[in-house]
N, C-alpha and C positions, 0 to 999 in steps of 0.2 A: 093436508100438505106436511110432506116430509118435511126435517129440520136441516137446514142446510148449516154447515159452520161455516162462521162469520169472522173476515180478516180480523176481527177487531179482541176476538177469543184467544185464549192462552190455556187453554185446558191442562198441558202440561203440568201447570203450576198450582196444585191440592196440598194448601195446609190448614191444619184445625185450628180454631179460634176464628181472628177476623182475616176474612178472604183478602186474598192481595192484591185484588183492586180497588181494595178501599185504601188499603195499607199508600197504594200508586196514587191513587187520590188524594188523601192526606199530605206527602210529604211533597207533589208537586205543585198542590196547592200554597204548602211554605215557598216551593220553589218563586212562583210569581210574587210571592208576597216581597221575596228578597229583589228578585227585579225591579219590581214597582217602588219599594220603599227607595233603592237606592240611586234609579232616576229622580223621584221626587224632591229629596233632598235639595236638587237644585235648585229648583221654582221660586221656592219662597225666599231666597239671599240673593235673588239674581240684581236688584238691589245695590247690595254690598259690593257685589263681581263687579258692576256698573262703575261705583263709583272709584274701587280700588284699581282695576285696571285700566280707567278711562275709555268706557267701551258706549256704542251707538247701539239702537234697538238693535239695528239689523246684526251687527257683532252679538250680541246678547243671544239672540235668535240662531247664531253661527254654532253655538257651544252644543245646544241640543242635535242641530242639523250633524257636525262632526259626530256625535256619539253615535246617532243614527246609521250612517257611513258604514261604520263600524260593525255595528250589529246586521241591519241587512245584508251586509257585504258577507257575511259567513252563514245565514241563514241556510242558502242550497248546500255548499262544501261541508257544514258539517253534517246535514242531511245526508248526502251523498257517502261520508264517512261512519256514519254511525251506522249505517245501511251493511256498510264493507266490514267494519270491525268490530263491530259492538256498539248499540246508542250509549249506553253505561259508561263506556270509557273514554267518550266525548262529554257528553253532559258533564258529569262532575267535576272533571278538571274544570271544567269553564266556571263552573259555581265558584267552586274555590279561588279561584285565580282573581275573576270579576272583584270578589268581596274584599282582595288584598290589592285591588290595583286601585279600588276606592278611598284606602287610607293614603295610598301613594298621592292620588289626584291634589287630594286635601294637603298636602305638604309641600305643592309644588310653588315656587315662589316669582315665577310671570305668567302672565296670560299664554304663552307659545307651549312652554312647557305643560300646564294646568289644560291646554288642550290638547296636548299628546298625549297625557295620561289619562285623558276623560275618553278620549277613542278609543286606548286598550280596554277600561272599562267596558263601551260598547264592542267590542272584538269579542272579548270572553263570553259578554251576555249574550252573541251571536252563538254559543256552543249550546243555546236552550232548546229552542222550540222547536225543530223539525225532529231532533231525538226525542223528546219529551212527547210530544205528540204521537209520533210514532210508536213509545210504546205504551201510551196509555191506551191507544186506539185500539193496541194486541190485548191489551188488559182488561180494560172495560168489557161487560157483555155486551152485547147488541141493545139489549132491550134499555142500558141503563146509559147508551154512548152521551146522550144528547145532556143532559141531566149531569152525568158523573163528567163531561167534560166545562157544563156550568160554573160546577161547585170550584174544579179549578182554577179556571177563569177569574172565579171570583176574588182570588188571593191579591189579582192588579189591584180591586178595592182597596181592601185590606192595605195591601202596600202602598198605593197612592196616599189614602189616609196616613197609616205611619209616619211613610217619607216628611210628609207637612208637617207633622207634630213634632217630630224628632228636629228636625230645622229648625221652627219657629222659638219651639222652648228652649233648645240649646242657645241659639242666638239673640233672640228678643226677650225671653225670661228670666234665663241665664246668664244672661252678657257675655256667653262668648265669643269667642271666633268664627266667622263664618266656616273657617276650617275644621269646627268641631265635630257637626255633623257626618262629614268623612268619617272620622274617624269611629263615631261612634256606632255606623251601621255595617262596619266591615265586620267587627265581631258576630253579630247572627248569622251572616249571610254564609262565612266559612261552616259554623254551625250546621246549619243546614246543609252544604253541599258534604258534611261528615255523616250526618244524618240519612243523606241520598244514597252515597255508598254503602251503607251498612243495608236499606229496606229491598232497591231495584236487583231484580234478577233478572237479566238479559240474558240472554240465550240464544245468540246469533245462527241464524239458520245456515244450513248445509247448502252448498252448491244445487245438491239435489235436490232437496227443500223448496229452495227457490223457484226451482226450473219447474217443477210440479207445479208451485205456484200459478205460471203464469203458460201452465199448456206447454212446457218447454223454449218458449221465446223468452229472447232479452229484452227488458226495458228499453221500447223507443221515446224519443223526444214527445212525438206526436200524442203518447197515452197521456203524458202530464196536460196535455194544450185541447182535451174535449169539450165539447160547448160549453158543458155547465162548470168545467174548472176554467175558463175562460174568462164567464160571468163573475163566480164566485171570487177570480183575483179582483177584475177590477170595481165589484163592489166593497173588496176590503179596502181596496188603496182609498177609493172617496171616503168609507168610514175612519180609518184610522188616520186619514188627513184630518178631518174635522175632529177626530178625538184629540190629536196635539196639537190644534190650535188651541182649545180649552185645556189642558192640563198644562200645555205648556207657559200661557200666557195667562191664566186665570187670575193667580196670584198677582200679578203685576199689573193688571185690569183692575182687580179689587183697589189693591193700595192709589191710584191713580186717577181711576174715572170715579171708583167710589166713594174713595175716603176711607177707606176699611182696613185698621193696623194691628198690628201684633197678632196673637194669637188666633182673632178673630179672621182672620184672612185665610189660617187654616181652618177651622170650624167652616167657615164659609163653602170654600174650595170643596169642601171634603160631601159637601150634599151630594155631588158628583158620585163619587164612586163608592158611597154607602148607601143611594139609592141604586147603583146599581146591582146589587146582591141580591134584593128579593126579584128584582127585573130577568136578572139574567136566568134564573132558577126558573120562576115562574115560567117565562116563554121555551126554555129549552124543554119544559115538562110538557107545555104545549105542544110542541114542535114531536116530541117525542109521541106523544099520544094520538096526535093526529098521522104521523108516519110520513109527514111532507114537513117541508121547509120554508117552502116559498111563501105561503098563505101569510105565515108568522113575518116572515122578513117583509111585506107588503104592506104591514099593520106597523111596525116600528119603523121604519125610515122616514115615512113624509112624518110622524110623531116626531123622531129624532130632528129634523128638518127646522120647525115649528119653534122647537126646544133652543137650539142653535140660535136662531134666528134672534129671539129673543130675550136673550142673553144680553143683548147689547141696544134692542130697537125701543124697548120701551124703560122709561126713568125710575119706575115705581122699585124700590126695593122687596117687596111683593112679589114683582115680576119676574124679578131677578131669580131667588129662592127660588118660586117653582119654576122656572125655566132651568133652573141645575138640577132639579132634583129629575125632572121630565126628561133633559138628557141622560142624567144617572140611568131612568128605569129603561129608555127606548134607545140610546145612543148605543157606542160601538162594543163596550162592555158586554152590553146582553145581546147585538146583532154576531157577535166573534161566535160564542158556544153553537149558533145556529152554522152558521157557515161553515165552521169546522164539522161538521157533520154533513153539509155538501161536498166537502171535500173527501171525509171518510166513505162517503156513499159512492165515492165517482171515479177517488185515484185509483192506479194499480196496488192489486193487494201487496205485491213483492217491495214495493216503493214508496211504502209510506212516510218515512223520512225524509224521503226526496219530495216528494210531495207535499207534504206541509211545511218542508222549507222555504221552497218555490214559492208556494200560498203566502208564507208570512215576509218573504225575500220582496215580492213584490208590494204588497201591503204596507210594511215599514218603509218603500223609499217613501210615501208618504207623510212619514213620519222624518225623515231627512228634509224633504222641504215644507212643511207647515209650520215649523218655528222660524227661520229664516225669512219666508217668504210673508209670511204674518210681521216680523217686523220692518221688513222692507215696505211693506205696503205701510206700516204705522209712520215709516219715516216720509213715506211722500206724503198723503194725503193727512198726517198730523192727527189720526186717530187709530185705536184697533179696532174699531168699528168694522172696517173694510175686510178686514181678513177673518172676520168671524162670519161675513157674509159671504164671501167667496168660500169659505168651507160649508157652508149650507148650498151654496151653488154645486158643490161638487158631491154634495149627498144626492142632488137632483139626479147627476147623473147615475151616482150609482143607486138609484130605487129603477132609474131604467131599464142597467143590470139586471137586476132582478126578474123583469119583468119575462126575459127572456131566457130565464134556466129554466129547463123542461125536467118534469119528475116522473118522467112515463120510459127512461133509460138509463137505470140507476143498476151499472154492473155489479155494485156488492151489495145490493137489495133485495133479498129473497123475495123471488116472485115478480119484482118492479116491472120487467120485460112484459110480464102478461098483463098488467092494469091496461 
């Protein structure tokens, strides 16, 4: 069968030495470390913020919810803008600015001012997702797309762990103010943004090239809502909601429900991201080898449901550790690259940035709701357990959505229609 050029290939960029796509994977891996480390520095110091500003559990959750309102709200506009003016021009300034705004947030004297600054951090992080996955989907060879995305995606795990440790070490071990982690994280984030400016070679397509990609047709809204894309959107929403229940509240849960203190909180909390690294790469490799995403997701999501419920359902510390590791292996960090491949398989070729921006916007609506709803449920029931159980219920909905994904009609997969 004659090989057809794929939408995620960039044959125009050829270099001696390290392939361009490897450089892209590396720098975007660092980008996810930057994003998640900046977010994660907040979680271990929630007690400090609660005391300093006199907050309820719901208000604590609102801090993360406000952040993700900014982040999710910019996903679609940044994807559209990146497709129009160049993805690099949108992505790189966003990285540098959210690093600078993190330092500003740490200097804010009141809860209100802190919330405004933290919202701006979220807004500038919102410049990242659509342009990044648009660029990487164009650059990574088709046969490596899921594994390449998994390596990029694993930066989330490193970032979560790094953020937890930066916060706990500077505040609990060194005895510094809760503000110190915000200052510390700003420096590497800005440096990563500068590295991206040097590495990325974004070549916006001409109008003629865009038109030829889609048979001369303009992008239609319905092209972004095909059957498979709709169910991918539903699934990622449910997966991200559950994920942010875990990553937002697990340090607080470990301290208040399990009596774990100090840097041990960071160690236990980091079981999720560290376990996600091999899980993400393994299941992505399997999906690439199979050439299908649905069967892999149908294994991973039920196991992630069992894991998230087990975190709070049993008193045994050994079960807790096993559940956190299990959630890392099968949860959102590992399922995301497989779902990214579903989007890459089905999205319009000439609007990958827009499609990925929409995918992440819908998914990250879960991150807006999860911190606040979990805090509210805690205030109402007097226990964090209810929030984790609710996350498990949403994952059941995500599992049902995966069952409706069909892989016999993927427009961006060679020969899919003939299968």
